[in-house]
Structure formats: structure tokens, C-alpha cells
N, C-alpha and C positions, 0 to 999 in steps of 0.2 A: 617077168616081172611077179614079184609076190604078192600077195591076197592082203598084206599091211599095206604097199604101195598102192594098190589101186580104191583103198578106201582111202586114201589121203587124196588123192586127185579127185575121187567123186565129192569130200568135204568142201578140199577146195572152190571147184565147180558149183557146186549148191552154192555158196558163201558167193562166187562172184555175179550167180542169177539175180541171188536176193540182192544183193548193190547194182542190179544193173535196173530191178523192180523199184526199191528206193528211190536210185534218181530221176525213173521215171515218174512214178508221183510228186515228186519234189517238184520235178519242170511242168507238172500241170498246174499248179500253183502259182498266181500272179504275182512277180518280182518286185511288183511295183503298189505295195501301200499307200492309197489315199486317206488321207484326212477328211473332215467335213466340218461346215459349217449351217447354223442356220439362221433365218431370216433375222431382222431385229428390227424396233421402231426407232426411229431415230428424225430429229429436225431436219431438212433439206434445204440449205440454201443456193441458191445459182444467183452467179456474182458474174460483173465486167466490170474489168479494170479499164479505166481513160487515161490517156497520158496527158498534161499537158503545161501548165505552169502558172503562178500565180501572179495576179496582177491590180493596182489600183481602180477602183471603179469609177472614179471619177478622177481624172488625168486631162492635165490642157497644155500646146504650146504657146511661149510666148514669142509675139511678133514684131518686128520695129513697123511704127507706122510713118515712117520716112527711110529713105537711102543715104546710106554714110557708114560710116565706122567706128568697131567701137571704142571710146575715149575710156570707161573706165568699169571694173566688174566691180560690186561693191559686196556681191555675197560667192559663197562657196557652195558647192553642193552638198546636197544632204543639211543645209539649215531649213529651219522652219521658220514662215514669210506668213504674214499677216494680209488681208489684201490693201495694197496701195501701198504696199512696201517697197523702196525702189532697189530697183539688181542692177541697173546698170545705165551708162548714156553713153551716147549715140550724136557723133561729131559730124556736124553736116558736112558734105562736100558740095557746093552748090556747081548747078552747072553754068558755066559763063556765060551763055548765051543767053538762058534765061535771065542771068542776072542782070545785064546790060540791058536787056528787052523790059526788067521791071524796073532797072533807073531812068529809062529815057519814058517809062508812062508817067512816074513820079514828076518828074520835068516840065513833061506837058501839063500837064493838072496844074503844076503853080502855076507856070506862065496864064492859065485858065482863071485864075483863083486871083491873081493876082490884079487883071485885066477886070473880072466882075468884081472886086472891091472895090474900084475907083469908080466901076460903074453905081454902086452902091451908094455911095459916101455922094457922091454928086446928086445924085437921084431923093437922097436922103432929104437934102437943102433943098430942093427944088418942093419935094413935098411938104416939110417945114412951111412953106413960103407959100401953098394952097397952086401953087403954078402945076403942079401936075393932082393925079386925081390917088384915091387911095389904091385901085384894085390893079392898077399901073403902076404903083410901089410894090405893092406885096407880090409880082410877079418878081419882079427886078431882086429883091426882099430872097427869095424861095430860088433863084440860080443860085446867088452868092454861097447859101447855106447848102444847097447841094453840092457846089464846084469845093466845098473845104472838107465836106464828109467823101467826097469822091478821092478828095487826098490823101484822107485819114485811110482810108481801103487801101489805096494805091501804096504807102507808105508800111501798113501790115502785110501785103504782097513780097514786096522786097526784101523785109527782112524774115520773114516763113524760108523763101528762096535762098536766104543768105545765110542763117544762126537754125532754120528748122522749127523756130519759131516767133509770134510777133512781138515779144516782149514785153505782152499787159497780162502775163499770167501763164499765157497758155503754150506752157513748157512741155507740158505729155508730149508734144512729139516726139521728143530728145533723151525724155525720159522714160526706163523701162520698167512697167511698174506690175506686182504683184496681182495678177486678175482672181484671185482667190488664194484661201487657208492652204496651208499645206506642207509642203517639202520639199526642197529644189530637188528632183532627180535627177538633170542634168541641165549642166550648160557647156552646150556642143562648139562652141564661139569661144575667142581668147579676145585679148585688148592689140587693137591693131585690123581685127578683121574686118573687111568689108562685108554688109549687109544690103538687103535688099526688101523694101516696106510690099506688105503683104497689097494685091491689087486682085483685080478680076484677071487678068492675064498671068501671074505666077503668084505662088502661095506662101512666099517673102521666105526668108531667112530665120530660122528656130533660133531664139537667144535663151530661149530654158521652156525646161517642162517644169511642172508642178502638179503635186497629188497629192489626194488625202489621204495616207496608210494608216488611217484608223477604219477604212471600208475598203476591203477587199476582197477581191472575187476568185474562182476557178475557173479555166477555161481549156475548154480539151475537148478531145475529137474521138467520136464511137466510131465503130461500124457499120454501115448499112444494116446488117443480119439482127444488132440487137439495137438498134434505133426505135424501132418498131414496139418495144417493149417498155418506154424509157417515158414516166411521166414526171411532166411540171410540177414542183412539190415536195418531191419524193426526200426525204434527208439520206445522204450519202456523207462517209468519211473521205476527209481528203488529207494524203500522208505526204510532207516534204521532203524531199533528198535531201536539204542541211540541216535536218532539224531531226535525230532519228527519234524511233520510239515514242515519236505520238502523233496522234490522230486527229484533226482538228473536225467536227464537225462544218457541216457545210446542208445546202438545199437548193435542189436543182431548182432553175429558177427561166431556163432558159434555152430551148432544142430546136436547133436551124430547120427552118423548112427544106433549104434544099442544101444538097453536099453538093463535095468538090471528088473530084478523083485522083487520088494519090497515090502511085506506082502497083495502079490497075485496080485498086479499091476504092470505094467513094463512102468519103469519112461527112460526119455530119458535126458538127462544133456544136460544144452544149457548156453553158455559163451556169457558174452557184455561187450564191451569198456564201463567206466563209464566216466562223463564229469565231473570234481573235481570244486569245490568250495570251491577259498582258506580262506571263512572265517569258513569253517570246517573241523576239523582235523579227517580223517577217519583211524582206527585204522583197522589191518590183522585182518579178521577173526569174525567182524560185521556180526550179523545175518543179513538178509533179504528178501525184496517181489520185484517181479519186476509184474511191471502191461503192460502186454501185449494186444494190441490190437489184434483181430481177424479178426474179420469182423465191418465192419462201412458203414451206411446205410443213405444217408443225407434223410429227406421232405419225406418221406413217410408213408401212411396210417396204423395207429396204434389205437389199445385198452388198458386198462391196462389186463394183466392177471386173477387180480381177479375177471372178465367179464367172464370170460371162464367156459363152464361145458364141460363133456366129457360124450357120450353114455357110456353106460354100456355092450353095447353088439357090438359096430361096435368099441369103443373107441377111434372116431372120436369128433374134438372139435367143439361146437355148441354155440350159443348165442339165447338170446329170445329178438325177437324187438319189439317195442308195433305198433299196427297193430289199436290199437283204446282204446276207457276208461278202463281202467285195462285187455288189453285183451295185448298178447302177441302171436306172433310167432316164431316154434321154427326156426334160421338158421342155415346148418352147417356149418364152413368156413375153410379155406384154409391159413395156417400159416404160414411164413416167418421167418426173425430175431426174434429174444428175448434177450433182457438184463437182463432176472431175474422181470424186474419191470413193461415193454409193450413189446408189441409185435406185429409185422409188421402183415396187413391183405393183404393177394393180390386177397383173392375171398372168397364171401359171404355178406358183407354190406359196406355201401357207405356212405361216410361223414354224410349225413343226416339225417340218418335212430337214432332211439333212442333206446338203448340196457340195455338191465334190470340190471339194480343193483340188485345181490344176495341180502337178508338179512342173516342173519346167518342160514348157514348150517351143518348139522350134520356133527359129527367128522368122520362118516364113509366113506361121500361124501368125506371129505379135504383131509383125507388118498387117497381116491380113485382117484384125482382129481393132488394131487401131484404125485401121481408114475407113472399116464402120460406125466404128464406133463416131468419128468426125462426121458421118453420113446423117 
């Protein structure tokens, strides 16, 4: 091998060694460059959303006072009514046995009245001639008057059983009238349907439901983990599914003292008075959501929740703070209120610290962090 060839080989070997040293030093540096963020001042509002519906504050059901058949319906659903307006009429279908019994009482009293009248006229002549005393005549006169009243009562009873009223202006039994001013929400019966009167053993058939649509409330439910933070009188915002882009102010006025279990979770009923907007017509039964502020903190030191990590052993939250070029130090944190995006920092970092922005984390780390945040 010539001297020239040896020199070329030596040069190639040196260059190869230099290249290896360069790649080695290159690999000594972190291939991942982390960006940083500093804590910031912000307002953190913790909210909860209660699902429910919008219903009238005042709603009543109209029920008949007598059993019978719907003869005529005079108004339609959605009609506005005033107290006393006629809604429907009920035609009485009398019980034959009761009708015959009432007719028999009328006939019996008529016989008694005929006999009392004869006795009254006879004794009146005797009294006028001075044959009997005034006291004796007054007793006979009282019996005659009582028998006439008994006949009148029996005739009224007969007419009520037969027609539903006595015929002396008492037609309210067969006339179904509005008991309050408002809007007819529903008429669940139709002409020809049989209805049952309300009594001690039966709620009766609902002929119509009426509500005052100018006074609406939100009725919803919240979870037991959040009900303890609610305060009666709190201002809330109600969003109605059928009305997009509009929130109605409301005031919380009722929090149920007892919850009900639904799907393994205890739910508590809440109610709130809604301030209506005349530009929007709200129908009874609209589904709605209520945004309720549970906690609000103004101008607090906070970071994005995405910057947090949790120790796998202690489950304590921490971040990594920059202390030099590509060098970070672990800092344990004490957290405050969170709104799901930002979290309040009570202890651990200052406003001047540069906090590592974590790059793509493993799926296992993400799941682990989510579980810890829920706790």
C-alpha cells in the first residue's frame, strides 16, 4: 500500500471518529423541546347545570261535580278564559233505582200534604168559630207548612237526580266553568265521554286544566354533591331548548329538603321564578337547563388545568418549573377552585415561574390524570 493511500485511510478514519463524536454529543441533548407558561390572574366561576322544564306557577284541574256524559265542549285548548267562563256542559245519566226512589218520596209527601191541607182547612173554620184554641190551631198550621216544604225539597231532589240541577238556577252542577283566569292548557275529554264526579273515594275525571301563563317557574334537579352549595334567592340563568340564543334570568326560591334516588344517584328538586320576556312566548312543559353559580373568585392566581400532573403514589398535584436551559424542577401544588379549564393556585408557584407545557402524554397518563381530577 502506498504512502498516499495510507494518508487517505487515516483521514477517512479521523473524519469517521469526528462524525461519531458529533452524533454522540447531539444525542446527549433532549430531543423534546418544552415550551412554558406563567401563572395569570383571572376570575374563576364554578357552575353546575340543572336539567328540568318550564311549568306554570299556578295550574288547576277542572273536575265535574256530578257523574254524566260530556254533552258539549264550548272552548278549545289554548283559549284564554276568565274566571266563571263556561267551558263545557255535562248531561246527567240518572241512576234508575235512585230516580224511582226519589219519585216515590215525592208521591208519598203529596199524599201527606193533601191530608194536612184538609186538616188545616177544617180546623181553621173551627178556630174562627172559637171551638178550638189558638195553640191547637197553630200546631196544625205548622204541620201543614212543614209538609209543603218537605214536598218542595223532595221535588228538588228528584230534579237533581234526573237532570243534575233543581231547575231553580242551580245549574252549576252540569255547567263546567273556569275556576281561575288563564289559558286552557289541555282538554283531555271529548263530547260523548263519560265523566265521574270528584268525591272522597275518587279524584274524578279531569275535564280541563287551566294555568296562568304570565307566571312561569323552572323546575329541575341537582345532584346531592352540589345541592349543599345552593342558596335560596341566588340569581341563575335559564336556557330553554326551544328558544336558541336566549337566557332568561331567574331566582332560586325552593330547594327540596329530601332527595329521590334516580339511577343510583340522589337528586334534589329545585324551583326558580323566571323573569319572562314579552318578545318570547313560553309554552308549558318546555325542556330547559339552569346555569347555577356555585362559587366565584375574582382576580386569583391560576394556571390551565392542562399543566397539572399527579404523583402516581401520593396522587398530589404538581407542575415542573423551569430552573435553567431545558432543566425543570418538580413543584407540589395546593389547588383551590376550578372551572374545568383553569384552576386556582393557593401554594406552590408564583406569578413569575415558568411552568412546563406538557407535550403529548400517553393514554395511560391522561386517564390517570382525569380520574384524579374528578376526585
